[in-house]
N, C-alpha and C positions, 0 to 999 in steps of 0.2 A: 339747982346751978345759976348761977350767972356768967354771963358771959365778956370774956377778956378782951380790949381787942391791946396788944401790945401797943401807942405809938409813937416810937422809932421804925422798929421797921414798915408798920401802916405809912408812914410819910417816908420813907424810902420809895419803897414800892410803887406810890403814886408821884415822886418824884421821878423814880425813872422810868415811869410811865410817859410822862410827860416831856420827859429829855426827849423819845425816841419817834415821840409823838410830830416833836420842831423838827428834829432830824427828819425825817421824813418830807414834812412841807417844806423844810429847805431843800434836799437834792428835787422837790417835782420843779421848784422856779425854777432853780437854774436848770433842768433837764427844759423845763419849754423857756425859758432863755437864749439859750443855745439852737432851740430849734427854728426858733423866731427869724433870731440873727444871720442864720445860713440862709431864712429861705427871701430874706430882705440882703442879703448879700451873695444871693443865685444870680439876678441882671445884671452886678455887674462883672461882677467873672467873667457872661458871660460873653461882655462886651468887652472884655481887658483879654480875654483868652491870643486875640492877635498880639496884643503886644509884651507879650511873655515870650522873649526868642527862642527858651530853654525850656519849653514847655514837651512833654515825657507825653503824650497822647495814652490816656485809657481809655480803650473805649467798650462807653459798657453796650453790651448785647442787649439792654432794651430798649436802649437810643433805634428812634430815629431819624434820620440821614436823610438830605434833601438836597442834591448842587442845583442852584442857580444862579439861570443868567438872569444879567440886564443890561439893556441894552436902550439906548434913547430914541430922541421922534424919529432919528434918520440910521438908525440900523447900531449906534457906535458901545463898544459895551462902555458899560457906566461902573468906574474903579470909585473905590475911597467910600462908601457905603459903612455903618456901624448897625449893631442889631439891630436901633434901639428904632432903625429905619426901613426893618419891617418886620412884619404881624404875621403870625401862623396860627394855619385856625385848622382843629379838624376835628369832620365830621358836623363841621360851620359851626362849632367851637374855640373861642378863642384860646389856646394853649402855653406857656410860657417860652422863650427859645434858651436853652439848659445848654447849646453849646451851640458859634458860633468862629465860626475858623471864616478865612482868603484866604485869595489864591498866588498875595504876595504878600510879603514880611520878609518887614526888615531889607528889601533888593531882591529878595529871592522868592522866589516862584513854585510856587508848587508841583509836587516831581507828577507826573502823565506816562501814563500809557497805554498804544496805540495801535490800535488790527488796524493794517491799512486791509479791504474787501474787495480786490479788482475783476470786475467783472473783463473773461475775455471770451466771450461768445465768441461766435463767428463775425459778426462784423465791425470789431474790432480792429480799426486799421496801421499797420506796422508805423504813421507817421505817427497816428496820435499815442503806441505805446510811446512813440520817444521823444512825445513831445511830454506827455501823464511822465514819464520816469525822471526827469531832467525839477518837475515842480514836486514831485514828493520829492525825492532826495532835499532841494529846498527848505521843502516845510518841514524836516524833519532834523535839519542842520539849522535849521531857526528856532523850532523848544529845544535841541540841545546845547544851544550857545547860553542860554536863562534860564534852566530847568533840569533838572535830572530829569533825566525821560525815557522812555524802553519802546523798544519798536519792533510789531512782528505781518508780515504778508502771509494773507492771502489770498487767494487768488480760485472762481468759479466760473462756471460754461454748465455742463452740463454733470459733474462729480467739481467738489468742495477739497482744496488741497491749500496745505500750509508751505509756504514759500521757502518760509521761514522767521525761525521761533521765535521771544520776545529776546532783541541784543541791545547794544548803546554805541554797537561797533558800526564806527561808518563803513566801514570794506566792507563787513559785513551785510551792510542792506547794499550799497550799491554795486556788489553781485550779486543780492539776488534783483533788482529791481536789473542790473541786462541779460536776468533770465528769462525777464519773460516778453511773451510772447499768447496770441491770439491763437486759439480754436478752429481749423481747416476746416468746422461741416457740424457746428453747434448749432439741435436742435431743442438745446435747453437750458434757464434760466436761476438758477437756484442761488437769489434771490437769499430769498428768508433763514433756505438753508445755511447759509453762509456765514450771517448775520449769527442765528442762533450759536454756531461754532466758535465761534470769536467770541464771540458772549461767552462758553466755556471754557473756550483758552484763558480771559482775564479774569476765569474767577479759580482757574488752577495756578495761573504761574503769576496774578497779580495782585497781591499780597493789601488789604483793603486800609493799608499805612504803608509808606518807608518813608526809612532817615525822621524815623520817629514824628510825620507827619502827613497826612489823610493824600492820597494819589487817584489824583483824577484818572477817570476809567472809559477810555475813549473805542468808536469803532468809524469806523472813515471807509462810507460804503464809497466806488464809484462803475457806474453800473448808467445803462439805459433807463432804468425805468421800467424795464415791461419780466419784469416776471414770469417765468413760465417752470409748471415740473416741481416748487414745492414742494419738501412731505412733511412740512409743521409749516404752521399756520400764521398769519399776522401775529396775531390776538397772544397765540401763546409765546415766543419771539415779543412784541412788546412787555407780558408780567415776567417773561426771564427776564432782560435788563433791566426792570424798572428793581428786581429783587433783590440785581445785582448789583446797583448804583454802576451798570454803564448808558453813557450816554449817544447814539447815534447819531453821525450830520452824513446829508447824502448828499454826492456833487453827479450831476445828469450830465452830462459832453455830449456837445453839441451836432453832431455825426448823429446823434440819436434824439435831439429835443425836438419833439414835434409844434412846427409856434403857428400859431395865429395870422393866417394874412392878414395885417390890421397896419401902420405905422410906425408903434412899435412894436413889434412883434416880439408879445408878453410871448413863453413858454407854456405848451397848454399842462395842463398838471396831467402825469402817469400815475398808471396803477398804484407804484409807492411812495407818490406825493398824500395818494385818495387815503394807504393804508394809515399814517398818522404816524409813522414807527420813526420817523426824525420828533419829533413836536409831544409826541405822547410819549420821550425819552430823556426830551431834553432838548434835544439837539437841532443843528437844523437843515431844510432841503437847502442847494442850492447851481444852479445851474453854469455849468461853463461856455460862454458866448459870442468868445474870441478862441484864436485859434493857437494866445498864451494867456496858458492857464496858471502861472507865478505867482502874475496879482491876484486871481480868485485863492490862491495856494496859501498868502505870504496872507490874508485879510482867515481867512480860514484859521491861521495858527495861531494872530489873536484870539479869535469868538472860542475856539476847544480852553484855552488858559484863561479867558475871563468868569472867574466865580463863584459865587460864595456857596458854601457848604452851613445849612442849617440843622439844628435836632433837636428830638424834642421829646420828652416818655410820655405814651399812651394813657392814658385815667387809668387806674386798676383795673373797671370790671371792662375792657377795653382791651386789655395785654391778654393774647394766648387767647383769644377765646374765638380764632379761625372765620373770622370772619373779615371778608376787604369793609377799610376801613380810609374815605379821605381825605385827602391834602393838600390845603391849598395858601398859599403866600400873595402877601400882600405887599405892594412895596412905595413909595413915594409916590406920587398923583402924574401922569405928565413920561410915564419909564413905561416896558415895558420887559416885566416876567416871564422865564420860563425857566419849568421845576421842572428837576429828570423824573420823581411819578409824581404822582395824579392819585395815590393811592397806596395805601402800606393792608396787610396780611402776621397777625400773629403768632404763631408756631409754637409747636416745646418742640420739633427737632431743629 
């Protein structure tokens, strides 16, 4: 018996197969074109994010964010830079900047949460507390004038105490400053314990975003620079501050500064300076060498609010591998870059 193939069904089947193949090829081409377009637009979106006043922040949990401060040769904050002015490296490999934000947008500054950690161990004089109170009130008022700010106050000596939880109420802050007093006979100065508690307070009470914008989180430590009796190590405090995106600024008071006998009278680095607490969290160490603290705190207010935020997606093989990976940010030649964290570690928790 001879076999016979009906030409009409055969042609129909062959035509349908060809049509399916063409549709699949078309869909694949569209998918590839869309992916390429998204990839090409990503750097442009990163640069233009600062130009969208009504943007709603959607912070992807996979993003690694780094606060970055930029200063010129005179130590003055540098503003007006864009994403294309920076390069970001993960383990010495350059990564595209997926998110870029500046502290100033259309005249509105980035919101900020600050914890004052004040050394009230025995050597703090009543006169010094008075001058310090005036300077901190000026500092908080200056920030509150131009940005959405909230402040908390902690004291430390032999123990750490929260004097005022986060508030934007100037009267509450004033009353808390009025309650400052030194310990009559302190035998220890738990500086690192105080910073550790301040970081925890920021994590609990100051979310990473506020009013649809990234929140700057900072601790300002005012101390003699000589920690004694801490239960938490400097390395642990730095790691926790890095993990929480908290920058630490230290102010060493004049009565505590150990001065080198020279015409320039440069302060001798204290154990707090040597720990790298400020530098390794993107902050700054300053010395109060005059009786009037207000100019120093005025400059510090400018420093705290002058920062950029850069973020990137880690490479696939490094996500949640539980290992520490380095981050390095480069900017325009001749400028000094300080970043809030030198590394990151991903985990599933």
